[in-house]
C-alpha positions as CSV (number, residue, x, y, z in Angstrom):
1,M,104.4,109.3,113.8
2,D,101.5,111.5,114.2
3,F,98.2,109.2,113.4
4,L,97.4,111.6,110.6
5,D,100.6,110.9,108.8
6,Q,99.3,107.3,108.7
7,V,96.4,107.9,106.5
8,K,96.7,107.5,102.8
9,W,95.0,110.9,101.5
10,N,94.0,110.8,97.8
11,D,95.2,113.6,95.5
12,D,92.9,116.1,96.8
13,G,94.4,115.4,100.4
14,L,90.9,113.7,101.2
15,V,89.7,110.3,102.7
16,P,86.4,108.7,102.5
17,V,84.5,108.0,105.8
18,I,81.8,105.8,106.4
19,T,79.7,107.0,109.3
20,Q,78.1,104.1,111.1
21,E,75.4,104.2,114.2
22,A,77.3,102.7,116.8
23,E,74.3,100.9,118.6
24,T,72.4,99.8,115.6
25,K,75.4,99.3,113.2
26,Q,73.0,101.1,110.5
27,V,75.5,103.0,108.0
28,L,74.2,106.6,108.0
29,T,76.6,108.1,105.2
30,L,79.7,108.5,103.3
31,A,81.4,111.6,103.5
32,W,85.1,113.0,103.3
33,M,87.7,114.3,105.6
34,N,91.0,116.2,105.1
35,R,93.7,116.4,107.8
36,E,92.2,119.0,109.8
37,A,88.7,117.7,109.7
38,L,90.1,114.1,111.1
39,K,92.3,116.1,113.6
40,L,89.3,118.2,114.7
41,T,87.1,115.1,114.9
42,A,89.5,113.1,117.2
43,E,90.1,116.2,119.7
44,S,86.6,117.2,119.9
45,G,84.8,113.9,119.9
46,H,82.3,115.2,117.1
47,A,82.2,114.7,113.6
48,V,83.6,117.2,111.1
49,Y,83.8,116.7,107.5
50,W,85.1,118.3,104.5
51,S,82.4,119.8,102.3
52,R,83.7,119.1,98.7
53,S,80.7,121.3,97.4
54,R,81.2,124.2,99.7
55,Q,84.8,123.6,100.1
56,K,85.1,124.2,103.7
57,L,85.1,122.2,107.1
58,W,81.6,120.8,107.8
59,H,81.0,120.6,111.7
60,K,78.0,118.0,111.5
61,G,75.1,119.6,113.1
62,E,76.2,123.1,113.1
63,Q,72.8,124.3,111.6
64,S,70.5,121.0,112.0
65,G,71.5,120.4,115.5
66,H,72.0,116.7,114.3
67,Q,75.4,116.1,115.9
68,Q,77.3,112.8,115.6
69,I,79.2,112.0,118.8
70,I,82.3,109.9,118.1
71,Q,82.3,106.6,119.8
72,S,85.4,105.1,117.8
73,I,87.4,106.1,114.8
74,R,89.1,103.3,112.7
75,L,91.4,103.1,109.9
76,D,90.7,100.3,107.4
77,C,93.7,97.9,106.1
78,D,94.9,99.7,103.3
79,N,95.1,103.0,105.3
80,D,92.9,104.7,102.9
81,A,89.1,104.5,104.1
82,I,87.8,105.5,107.7
83,L,85.3,104.2,109.8
84,I,83.6,106.4,112.6
85,E,81.2,104.8,115.0
86,V,78.6,107.7,116.2
87,I,75.8,108.4,118.5
88,Q,73.5,110.2,116.0
89,K,71.7,113.3,118.0
90,G,68.0,113.8,116.7
91,G,68.1,110.5,114.6
92,I,68.7,112.1,111.6
93,A,72.0,112.0,109.6
94,C,70.6,113.1,106.0
95,H,70.0,116.5,105.0
96,T,67.1,115.3,103.3
97,G,65.6,114.9,106.8
98,R,65.9,111.2,106.8
99,H,67.7,109.1,109.5
100,H,70.4,107.9,106.9
101,C,71.6,108.8,103.4
102,F,71.4,105.4,101.9
103,Y,67.6,105.6,101.0
104,W,67.5,104.8,97.8
105,R,67.0,101.4,96.8
106,L,67.2,99.8,93.2
107,Q,63.8,98.1,92.3
108,D,63.0,96.5,88.9
109,G,65.5,98.9,87.4
110,Q,64.4,102.1,89.0
111,W,65.7,103.8,91.9
112,Q,62.8,104.0,94.7
113,A,62.8,106.2,98.1
114,V,62.4,103.6,100.5
115,E,63.1,105.5,103.8
116,P,60.5,108.0,105.4
117,I,61.2,111.8,105.8
118,L,61.5,112.3,109.7
119,K,61.6,116.2,109.4
120,N,60.9,118.5,106.6
121,P,64.3,119.9,105.7
122,D,63.0,123.3,105.4
123,E,62.1,122.9,109.2
124,I,65.7,121.7,109.9
125,Y,67.5,124.5,107.8
126,S,65.4,127.4,108.3
């Protein structure tokens, strides 16, 4: 059986993907993959996601240079979520210029940005 057939894809043909930095175990982002994205990720060794907003494949780092080099790909016990461990090139995973996407922390009933911007997004995506 093809490994892609073992994944329980949602009604939109997608599966959630947690991306974790291999060395530090920091969760960098939550994204989505379709069959083609997972196949390309496994074949190329670079993270490829499905952009729900743009409705197209998104090769991580194609514009920013902040590629994610695959160290491992794991499937959870229900076969409906994927964990990839990566080496994050350039130290920036988030389009906001931060190291990771989970930079909002709930404090006193308000969301506060608690992670620094490492590089201005206008410089990354110019």
